[in-house]
PDB file as gemmi writes it, atoms N, CA and C in Angstrom:
CRYST1    1.000    1.000    1.000  90.00  90.00  90.00 P 1                      
ATOM      1  N   MET A   1       7.556   7.396  14.441  1.00  0.00           N  
ATOM      2  CA  MET A   1       6.933   6.105  14.625  1.00  0.00           C  
ATOM      3  C   MET A   1       7.237   5.226  13.428  1.00  0.00           C  
ATOM      4  N   ARG A   2       7.314   3.965  13.692  1.00  0.00           N  
ATOM      5  CA  ARG A   2       7.654   2.989  12.661  1.00  0.00           C  
ATOM      6  C   ARG A   2       6.524   1.965  12.575  1.00  0.00           C  
ATOM      7  N   ARG A   3       6.072   1.699  11.357  1.00  0.00           N  
ATOM      8  CA  ARG A   3       4.984   0.755  11.141  1.00  0.00           C  
ATOM      9  C   ARG A   3       5.271  -0.087   9.900  1.00  0.00           C  
ATOM     10  N   ILE A   4       4.596  -1.228   9.808  1.00  0.00           N  
ATOM     11  CA  ILE A   4       4.690  -2.102   8.640  1.00  0.00           C  
ATOM     12  C   ILE A   4       3.462  -1.864   7.754  1.00  0.00           C  
ATOM     13  N   LEU A   5       3.718  -1.691   6.462  1.00  0.00           N  
ATOM     14  CA  LEU A   5       2.663  -1.549   5.465  1.00  0.00           C  
ATOM     15  C   LEU A   5       2.517  -2.886   4.759  1.00  0.00           C  
ATOM     16  N   LYS A   6       1.361  -3.522   4.897  1.00  0.00           N  
ATOM     17  CA  LYS A   6       1.062  -4.759   4.172  1.00  0.00           C  
ATOM     18  C   LYS A   6       0.390  -4.358   2.864  1.00  0.00           C  
ATOM     19  N   THR A   7       0.899  -4.877   1.751  1.00  0.00           N  
ATOM     20  CA  THR A   7       0.345  -4.492   0.461  1.00  0.00           C  
ATOM     21  C   THR A   7      -0.378  -5.655  -0.205  1.00  0.00           C  
ATOM     22  N   PHE A   8      -1.391  -5.304  -0.947  1.00  0.00           N  
ATOM     23  CA  PHE A   8      -2.145  -6.238  -1.777  1.00  0.00           C  
ATOM     24  C   PHE A   8      -2.264  -5.583  -3.141  1.00  0.00           C  
ATOM     25  N   VAL A   9      -1.916  -6.328  -4.185  1.00  0.00           N  
ATOM     26  CA  VAL A   9      -1.868  -5.778  -5.531  1.00  0.00           C  
ATOM     27  C   VAL A   9      -3.047  -6.296  -6.339  1.00  0.00           C  
ATOM     28  N   ILE A  10      -3.769  -5.368  -6.932  1.00  0.00           N  
ATOM     29  CA  ILE A  10      -4.888  -5.715  -7.791  1.00  0.00           C  
ATOM     30  C   ILE A  10      -4.299  -6.058  -9.159  1.00  0.00           C  
ATOM     31  N   PRO A  11      -4.460  -7.294  -9.620  1.00  0.00           N  
ATOM     32  CA  PRO A  11      -3.821  -7.730 -10.872  1.00  0.00           C  
ATOM     33  C   PRO A  11      -4.303  -6.925 -12.073  1.00  0.00           C  
ATOM     34  N   ASP A  12      -3.364  -6.553 -12.918  1.00  0.00           N  
ATOM     35  CA  ASP A  12      -3.674  -5.782 -14.118  1.00  0.00           C  
ATOM     36  C   ASP A  12      -4.180  -6.725 -15.209  1.00  0.00           C  
ATOM     37  N   GLY A  13      -5.250  -6.345 -15.879  1.00  0.00           N  
ATOM     38  CA  GLY A  13      -5.769  -7.136 -16.981  1.00  0.00           C  
ATOM     39  C   GLY A  13      -6.599  -8.342 -16.581  1.00  0.00           C  
ATOM     40  N   LYS A  14      -6.885  -8.490 -15.310  1.00  0.00           N  
ATOM     41  CA  LYS A  14      -7.719  -9.611 -14.844  1.00  0.00           C  
ATOM     42  C   LYS A  14      -9.178  -9.159 -14.821  1.00  0.00           C  
ATOM     43  N   PRO A  15     -10.118 -10.091 -14.887  1.00  0.00           N  
ATOM     44  CA  PRO A  15     -11.533  -9.706 -14.856  1.00  0.00           C  
ATOM     45  C   PRO A  15     -11.921  -9.096 -13.506  1.00  0.00           C  
ATOM     46  N   ALA A  16     -12.953  -8.284 -13.539  1.00  0.00           N  
ATOM     47  CA  ALA A  16     -13.460  -7.673 -12.304  1.00  0.00           C  
ATOM     48  C   ALA A  16     -13.821  -8.769 -11.309  1.00  0.00           C  
ATOM     49  N   GLY A  17     -13.547  -8.512 -10.053  1.00  0.00           N  
ATOM     50  CA  GLY A  17     -13.855  -9.479  -9.017  1.00  0.00           C  
ATOM     51  C   GLY A  17     -12.702 -10.415  -8.691  1.00  0.00           C  
ATOM     52  N   THR A  18     -11.605 -10.321  -9.449  1.00  0.00           N  
ATOM     53  CA  THR A  18     -10.427 -11.129  -9.145  1.00  0.00           C  
ATOM     54  C   THR A  18      -9.827 -10.622  -7.840  1.00  0.00           C  
ATOM     55  N   PRO A  19      -9.566 -11.497  -6.887  1.00  0.00           N  
ATOM     56  CA  PRO A  19      -9.034 -11.016  -5.601  1.00  0.00           C  
ATOM     57  C   PRO A  19      -7.617 -10.462  -5.738  1.00  0.00           C  
ATOM     58  N   PRO A  20      -7.268  -9.485  -4.897  1.00  0.00           N  
ATOM     59  CA  PRO A  20      -5.912  -8.940  -4.934  1.00  0.00           C  
ATOM     60  C   PRO A  20      -4.889  -9.984  -4.490  1.00  0.00           C  
ATOM     61  N   GLU A  21      -3.679  -9.844  -5.005  1.00  0.00           N  
ATOM     62  CA  GLU A  21      -2.591 -10.748  -4.653  1.00  0.00           C  
ATOM     63  C   GLU A  21      -1.734 -10.115  -3.566  1.00  0.00           C  
ATOM     64  N   PRO A  22      -1.280 -10.889  -2.580  1.00  0.00           N  
ATOM     65  CA  PRO A  22      -0.417 -10.320  -1.549  1.00  0.00           C  
ATOM     66  C   PRO A  22       0.872  -9.780  -2.161  1.00  0.00           C  
ATOM     67  N   GLY A  23       1.259  -8.605  -1.714  1.00  0.00           N  
ATOM     68  CA  GLY A  23       2.513  -7.990  -2.154  1.00  0.00           C  
ATOM     69  C   GLY A  23       3.498  -7.966  -0.998  1.00  0.00           C  
ATOM     70  N   PRO A  24       4.621  -7.317  -1.198  1.00  0.00           N  
ATOM     71  CA  PRO A  24       5.634  -7.281  -0.143  1.00  0.00           C  
ATOM     72  C   PRO A  24       5.225  -6.371   1.010  1.00  0.00           C  
ATOM     73  N   ASP A  25       5.705  -6.705   2.196  1.00  0.00           N  
ATOM     74  CA  ASP A  25       5.543  -5.815   3.346  1.00  0.00           C  
ATOM     75  C   ASP A  25       6.639  -4.765   3.277  1.00  0.00           C  
ATOM     76  N   VAL A  26       6.288  -3.526   3.643  1.00  0.00           N  
ATOM     77  CA  VAL A  26       7.229  -2.416   3.582  1.00  0.00           C  
ATOM     78  C   VAL A  26       7.280  -1.754   4.950  1.00  0.00           C  
ATOM     79  N   GLU A  27       8.476  -1.497   5.453  1.00  0.00           N  
ATOM     80  CA  GLU A  27       8.611  -0.801   6.734  1.00  0.00           C  
ATOM     81  C   GLU A  27       8.628   0.703   6.469  1.00  0.00           C  
ATOM     82  N   LEU A  28       7.754   1.417   7.168  1.00  0.00           N  
ATOM     83  CA  LEU A  28       7.648   2.864   7.025  1.00  0.00           C  
ATOM     84  C   LEU A  28       8.054   3.541   8.321  1.00  0.00           C  
ATOM     85  N   GLU A  29       8.568   4.754   8.192  1.00  0.00           N  
ATOM     86  CA  GLU A  29       8.892   5.541   9.375  1.00  0.00           C  
ATOM     87  C   GLU A  29       8.540   6.996   9.099  1.00  0.00           C  
ATOM     88  N   ALA A  30       7.848   7.619  10.045  1.00  0.00           N  
ATOM     89  CA  ALA A  30       7.466   9.025   9.936  1.00  0.00           C  
ATOM     90  C   ALA A  30       7.139   9.545  11.338  1.00  0.00           C  
ATOM     91  N   PRO A  31       7.217  10.863  11.547  1.00  0.00           N  
ATOM     92  CA  PRO A  31       6.958  11.416  12.872  1.00  0.00           C  
ATOM     93  C   PRO A  31       5.477  11.456  13.256  1.00  0.00           C  
ATOM     94  N   THR A  32       4.565  11.400  12.263  1.00  0.00           N  
ATOM     95  CA  THR A  32       3.130  11.496  12.546  1.00  0.00           C  
ATOM     96  C   THR A  32       2.361  10.458  11.735  1.00  0.00           C  
ATOM     97  N   GLU A  33       1.086  10.277  12.073  1.00  0.00           N  
ATOM     98  CA  GLU A  33       0.238   9.367  11.296  1.00  0.00           C  
ATOM     99  C   GLU A  33       0.025   9.894   9.884  1.00  0.00           C  
ATOM    100  N   ASP A  34      -0.152  11.197   9.740  1.00  0.00           N  
ATOM    101  CA  ASP A  34      -0.280  11.774   8.398  1.00  0.00           C  
ATOM    102  C   ASP A  34       0.983  11.512   7.587  1.00  0.00           C  
ATOM    103  N   GLY A  35       2.126  11.591   8.244  1.00  0.00           N  
ATOM    104  CA  GLY A  35       3.386  11.300   7.573  1.00  0.00           C  
ATOM    105  C   GLY A  35       3.474   9.850   7.127  1.00  0.00           C  
ATOM    106  N   LEU A  36       2.911   8.938   7.927  1.00  0.00           N  
ATOM    107  CA  LEU A  36       2.890   7.533   7.539  1.00  0.00           C  
ATOM    108  C   LEU A  36       2.054   7.320   6.278  1.00  0.00           C  
ATOM    109  N   LEU A  37       0.936   8.018   6.181  1.00  0.00           N  
ATOM    110  CA  LEU A  37       0.102   7.897   4.972  1.00  0.00           C  
ATOM    111  C   LEU A  37       0.868   8.378   3.745  1.00  0.00           C  
ATOM    112  N   ALA A  38       1.536   9.515   3.878  1.00  0.00           N  
ATOM    113  CA  ALA A  38       2.327  10.042   2.763  1.00  0.00           C  
ATOM    114  C   ALA A  38       3.455   9.076   2.414  1.00  0.00           C  
ATOM    115  N   ALA A  39       4.104   8.509   3.421  1.00  0.00           N  
ATOM    116  CA  ALA A  39       5.193   7.559   3.187  1.00  0.00           C  
ATOM    117  C   ALA A  39       4.684   6.306   2.482  1.00  0.00           C  
ATOM    118  N   ALA A  40       3.470   5.878   2.805  1.00  0.00           N  
ATOM    119  CA  ALA A  40       2.884   4.707   2.143  1.00  0.00           C  
ATOM    120  C   ALA A  40       2.673   4.984   0.656  1.00  0.00           C  
ATOM    121  N   HIS A  41       2.136   6.144   0.330  1.00  0.00           N  
ATOM    122  CA  HIS A  41       1.928   6.509  -1.074  1.00  0.00           C  
ATOM    123  C   HIS A  41       3.261   6.612  -1.812  1.00  0.00           C  
ATOM    124  N   GLU A  42       4.278   7.174  -1.164  1.00  0.00           N  
ATOM    125  CA  GLU A  42       5.600   7.293  -1.786  1.00  0.00           C  
ATOM    126  C   GLU A  42       6.220   5.915  -2.030  1.00  0.00           C  
ATOM    127  N   ALA A  43       6.104   5.015  -1.047  1.00  0.00           N  
ATOM    128  CA  ALA A  43       6.669   3.678  -1.191  1.00  0.00           C  
ATOM    129  C   ALA A  43       6.022   2.930  -2.356  1.00  0.00           C  
ATOM    130  N   LEU A  44       4.718   3.073  -2.510  1.00  0.00           N  
ATOM    131  CA  LEU A  44       4.023   2.420  -3.617  1.00  0.00           C  
ATOM    132  C   LEU A  44       4.444   3.027  -4.953  1.00  0.00           C  
ATOM    133  N   ALA A  45       4.555   4.355  -4.997  1.00  0.00           N  
ATOM    134  CA  ALA A  45       4.955   5.030  -6.237  1.00  0.00           C  
ATOM    135  C   ALA A  45       6.345   4.581  -6.676  1.00  0.00           C  
ATOM    136  N   LYS A  46       7.249   4.363  -5.726  1.00  0.00           N  
ATOM    137  CA  LYS A  46       8.592   3.894  -6.061  1.00  0.00           C  
ATOM    138  C   LYS A  46       8.561   2.504  -6.689  1.00  0.00           C  
ATOM    139  N   ARG A  47       7.514   1.738  -6.412  1.00  0.00           N  
ATOM    140  CA  ARG A  47       7.355   0.403  -6.984  1.00  0.00           C  
ATOM    141  C   ARG A  47       6.543   0.446  -8.287  1.00  0.00           C  
ATOM    142  N   GLY A  48       6.204   1.656  -8.756  1.00  0.00           N  
ATOM    143  CA  GLY A  48       5.429   1.781  -9.985  1.00  0.00           C  
ATOM    144  C   GLY A  48       3.957   1.471  -9.783  1.00  0.00           C  
ATOM    145  N   GLN A  49       3.484   1.678  -8.564  1.00  0.00           N  
ATOM    146  CA  GLN A  49       2.088   1.383  -8.239  1.00  0.00           C  
ATOM    147  C   GLN A  49       1.371   2.638  -7.754  1.00  0.00           C  
ATOM    148  N   ARG A  50       0.050   2.583  -7.818  1.00  0.00           N  
ATOM    149  CA  ARG A  50      -0.800   3.659  -7.329  1.00  0.00           C  
ATOM    150  C   ARG A  50      -1.736   3.073  -6.281  1.00  0.00           C  
ATOM    151  N   ALA A  51      -1.866   3.753  -5.160  1.00  0.00           N  
ATOM    152  CA  ALA A  51      -2.733   3.267  -4.082  1.00  0.00           C  
ATOM    153  C   ALA A  51      -4.193   3.459  -4.451  1.00  0.00           C  
ATOM    154  N   ARG A  52      -4.987   2.424  -4.301  1.00  0.00           N  
ATOM    155  CA  ARG A  52      -6.436   2.552  -4.421  1.00  0.00           C  
ATOM    156  C   ARG A  52      -7.018   2.855  -3.063  1.00  0.00           C  
ATOM    157  N   ALA A  53      -6.387   2.298  -1.995  1.00  0.00           N  
ATOM    158  CA  ALA A  53      -6.842   2.547  -0.623  1.00  0.00           C  
ATOM    159  C   ALA A  53      -5.683   2.267   0.327  1.00  0.00           C  
ATOM    160  N   VAL A  54      -5.528   3.129   1.322  1.00  0.00           N  
ATOM    161  CA  VAL A  54      -4.547   2.929   2.390  1.00  0.00           C  
ATOM    162  C   VAL A  54      -5.286   3.142   3.705  1.00  0.00           C  
ATOM    163  N   SER A  55      -5.178   2.181   4.614  1.00  0.00           N  
ATOM    164  CA  SER A  55      -5.889   2.266   5.895  1.00  0.00           C  
ATOM    165  C   SER A  55      -4.970   1.856   7.036  1.00  0.00           C  
ATOM    166  N   PHE A  56      -5.262   2.397   8.212  1.00  0.00           N  
ATOM    167  CA  PHE A  56      -4.566   1.982   9.419  1.00  0.00           C  
ATOM    168  C   PHE A  56      -5.230   0.724   9.965  1.00  0.00           C  
ATOM    169  N   THR A  57      -4.410  -0.147  10.540  1.00  0.00           N  
ATOM    170  CA  THR A  57      -4.899  -1.337  11.238  1.00  0.00           C  
ATOM    171  C   THR A  57      -4.379  -1.238  12.671  1.00  0.00           C  
ATOM    172  N   PRO A  58      -4.809  -2.106  13.563  1.00  0.00           N  
ATOM    173  CA  PRO A  58      -4.283  -2.047  14.934  1.00  0.00           C  
ATOM    174  C   PRO A  58      -2.765  -2.261  15.014  1.00  0.00           C  
ATOM    175  N   THR A  59      -2.179  -2.913  14.002  1.00  0.00           N  
ATOM    176  CA  THR A  59      -0.749  -3.211  14.065  1.00  0.00           C  
ATOM    177  C   THR A  59       0.093  -2.479  13.021  1.00  0.00           C  
ATOM    178  N   GLY A  60      -0.502  -1.712  12.132  1.00  0.00           N  
ATOM    179  CA  GLY A  60       0.260  -1.018  11.090  1.00  0.00           C  
ATOM    180  C   GLY A  60      -0.654  -0.398  10.063  1.00  0.00           C  
ATOM    181  N   LEU A  61      -0.348  -0.622   8.781  1.00  0.00           N  
ATOM    182  CA  LEU A  61      -1.166  -0.101   7.698  1.00  0.00           C  
ATOM    183  C   LEU A  61      -1.371  -1.201   6.664  1.00  0.00           C  
ATOM    184  N   VAL A  62      -2.418  -1.058   5.855  1.00  0.00           N  
ATOM    185  CA  VAL A  62      -2.680  -1.970   4.749  1.00  0.00           C  
ATOM    186  C   VAL A  62      -3.004  -1.113   3.530  1.00  0.00           C  
ATOM    187  N   ALA A  63      -2.504  -1.547   2.357  1.00  0.00           N  
ATOM    188  CA  ALA A  63      -2.758  -0.805   1.126  1.00  0.00           C  
ATOM    189  C   ALA A  63      -3.184  -1.769   0.022  1.00  0.00           C  
ATOM    190  N   TYR A  64      -4.129  -1.320  -0.775  1.00  0.00           N  
ATOM    191  CA  TYR A  64      -4.524  -2.018  -1.992  1.00  0.00           C  
ATOM    192  C   TYR A  64      -4.019  -1.131  -3.131  1.00  0.00           C  
ATOM    193  N   ALA A  65      -3.225  -1.713  -4.022  1.00  0.00           N  
ATOM    194  CA  ALA A  65      -2.568  -0.931  -5.059  1.00  0.00           C  
ATOM    195  C   ALA A  65      -2.762  -1.571  -6.418  1.00  0.00           C  
ATOM    196  N   GLU A  66      -2.553  -0.752  -7.455  1.00  0.00           N  
ATOM    197  CA  GLU A  66      -2.595  -1.229  -8.828  1.00  0.00           C  
ATOM    198  C   GLU A  66      -1.429  -0.600  -9.576  1.00  0.00           C  
ATOM    199  N   ALA A  67      -1.117  -1.127 -10.732  1.00  0.00           N  
ATOM    200  CA  ALA A  67      -0.041  -0.568 -11.538  1.00  0.00           C  
ATOM    201  C   ALA A  67      -0.387   0.867 -11.920  1.00  0.00           C  
ATOM    202  N   ALA A  68       0.590   1.768 -11.789  1.00  0.00           N  
ATOM    203  CA  ALA A  68       0.382   3.172 -12.165  1.00  0.00           C  
ATOM    204  C   ALA A  68       0.251   3.248 -13.677  1.00  0.00           C  
ATOM    205  N   ARG A  69      -0.583   4.168 -14.122  1.00  0.00           N  
ATOM    206  CA  ARG A  69      -0.788   4.308 -15.576  1.00  0.00           C  
ATOM    207  C   ARG A  69      -0.114   5.523 -16.080  1.00  0.00           C  
TER     208      ARG A  69                                                      
END                                                                             
């Protein structure tokens, strides 16, 4: 199955409560839903980010990420 991951990046060094900034959309492909979750985490890690939350939506996935430490 193929899905689009919409990303939102939590800005580094900003005060608490600052809204996340829209990031790039990423196309994922995996044979199962569990595989899609793993692929989402891998795609974020390749961008130097760490997922704070990854969720399914009716049309794909959404992730909130921050810079990996």
